[in-house]
N, C-alpha and C positions, 0 to 999 in steps of 0.2 A: 504494501499499500503506501508505502514512503515515496515508490517512483511519480506515483501521481502528481507529487507537488511540486515536480521540476518540469511539467511540461507550461509553454507559455504560449499566452496569444501573441502574437506576433506580426497580426494582420487585422489589429486596431483601426477604424478609423475608414476601413473599406468596405464596401457591402457588393457583394456579388449579385450578377443580373439571375434570373429565374433559370435561364438555362445553365449557367454553370452551376447554380446550387445542386441541380439536378445531377449535374455530370458529377460533382465533387460527392452526393452520397451515393449515385451509384459504384464510383469507381470504392469510396471507403467502404461500400457493402462487400462489393469483390474481394477486396484486399484483405478485408477483417477475416471471411471465410479461408483464404489462401494461409493467413499467418497463423490459422489452427491446426494447420499440418505439424509444421516444425515444432508445434508445442506438443503434440502428443509424440511426434516422435524424440523429444528431448526427453521425456518423462517416462517412454519407454526404456531408452539406452540408458537414463541414469539407474532407473529399477534395474534393468538386466546386467550393468557393470558395476552395480553397487555402488554407485557416487554418491549414494545419500549422505556418507560420512563428512562429505568434503564442505558440505552446506550446512552443517551443523555447529553450535556454539559461535561464541563471538568472534572465532576467528574466519567463521564461515558466513556472520554477517558482512563483516569487512570486505569478504572477497565479492560478495554478492551486491553491496552498495557500489564498491569500487566498479566491478564490469556492468553493473545496470546503469549508473552515470554516466561512463563512457560510450556505451551504446545511445543511449538518450541525447548526448551531446553531438555523439556521430551521425544519429538520424535526422536532430535536427537542422546540421550543415548541410545535407544532401540531400535534404527533403527536395529539394528544386532540381535534382541531377539524375541521370542512371542510375547511381548508385544509392537512391536513397530505399528504394525495394528493398534490394540484397542486403542493407542496414537492417531494415526492419525487421526481415525474415530472420536473419541472424539474431536477432534482440528476442524473437519469439521463439526460438530454438533455446536459447538460455535460459528464459524464464521455465520453458518445458524442463530443463535439467532440475532448477530449483523446487520444480512442484514435486520430482521426484521423492524426496524425503517422504512428504505427506500421500502420495500416492501409496509408496510404499508400508508406510502405518496403516494405511485404511484396506490394503489386500492382505494385512496380518489378521484382519476380521472374517469369520466365516462368510459373510455376506458383502465382502468388499466390496468385489464387481458392482452388485447392485448399486451400493451407497454412491459409487462414483459415476453411474450411469445416471444414478436420479439426481445428483448434483449439477451435470451437465444438463439434462432437461429443465431441472429448475433455473440455471442461470438462462438455458435459451427463453424460457417463459418469460422470464424477468426483462430481456434483453426485445422481446416481442412485443411485448407490453409497453415499455417505454417508449418503444420507435411507434407502435399506434396511438400512445398518447402525447409525442412531439408531434404527431400530423394533425391533431385536431387544437390543441391548445394555441390560441391567437395572442395572448400576452405576451411580452417580453420579459424572459427568463435571465437576460443578463445578470441581473443582480443577485441570483443566486450563487454566482462563482465564487463570491468573498467569502460568504458563510458555509459554502462546502470546503473550501479550502482551509478556514480555521477548524470545522469539524474534522478532516483529515488531519492535520497537525495533534488535535485533541488526541484522535484515536492513536497516533503514534506514539506519543507519550504516555497513554496507558496500556500501550502494547509493549512499551519498555520493562515499565512497572511492572506488567503482568511477566514478564520474563524473568524477572529477581523472586517476585512472590509465589508463581507457578501455581495461581489458584485455577481452578476449573471453574467455577462461577465466573472469575473474572475471563476467561475465556470466551463461556456463553455469551456473556454481556458485549463484548469487545467484538464478537462475530457477529449479534444481531443490530450493532450499532452500522459495523460495517456494511452489511448487506442494504440498511438503509441511505446510507451516505452512497456508496458506490452506483446503488440502483437511480437514486436521484443525480448523481454525476452522468449517467447514459443518457436519462432524460436531457438534462443540460446540454451534455457534449453534441447529441443528435440537432438539440432547438438550436444550435448554433450552426449546423450547417444548413439546415431549412431556412434559416433566418438570413444567411448570408454572413454570417459571420467569421466563419470559417473556410477558405478558399483553398486551401491544402490536402487533399484526401491522404497523402502520407503522416501529415501531424494528427488530423481528424480519426486515421485510424489507429494510431499510438494510444491517444487518448480514450478510445474506446475499448481497445483491447486491455488497458490497465483496469478500466472499470470490468471487464469481463471477468479478468482473471483475480481481483480482488471479492467479487462475489461470489464466485467458482469455489475460491480457498474458505469464506467464512462460511459458504452452505456446507461443505465437505464437513470442516469441522464439526458443526451441529451434529450434521448427521452420525458422524463417527464417536459424538459424545451421548446422544440420545438414541442411537440405532444398531450401533455396532454390535456384533454379535459375535462374542469369543468361541473357540472349539470347543 
């Protein structure tokens, strides 16, 4: 979730035409679907090769932050060039690797595969709901960005505190708040495209991808806590 605070609106003051908006939205959805493939591949390789241990603990967090911020910086620098899409797909592959510890832990449950598919279906449902909602809401949602940004910062602080405390209740609360915040971010990010506030489909895809990943992780965490079946 901490990656979400690094995405910036570099197109303020420019409003795209209707045709441009539709093109950006269409390209964003296509690239978003494509970006999930490297994520699945990365998660699978992470589990198969036993790479989960690389991303645990404080060293794992430092590694994650360093690589993730590097990718996001690179994506923003190359978003208007031919290197933008490969850079984004490389990032989504890396995020798949980062998901492997959670996927591996979930597969430790007897009903692990079902939990993963349920989390995926739930995330898809949230995305489709926010996409549909964004198409019917007429009011300007640009003011949501500041509140959501503050919410992400508070969520990050809460996550760091809970990492020391190790509270299951804290994990449940944080996961539920995360689902709410990043579901709202989906609505906000899609509405920005529809309203012409985001004119680059690579930046738009990155923002929505981070929303989706955070909702998926939070849903999977809750399903593991409440629905995981031990052998």
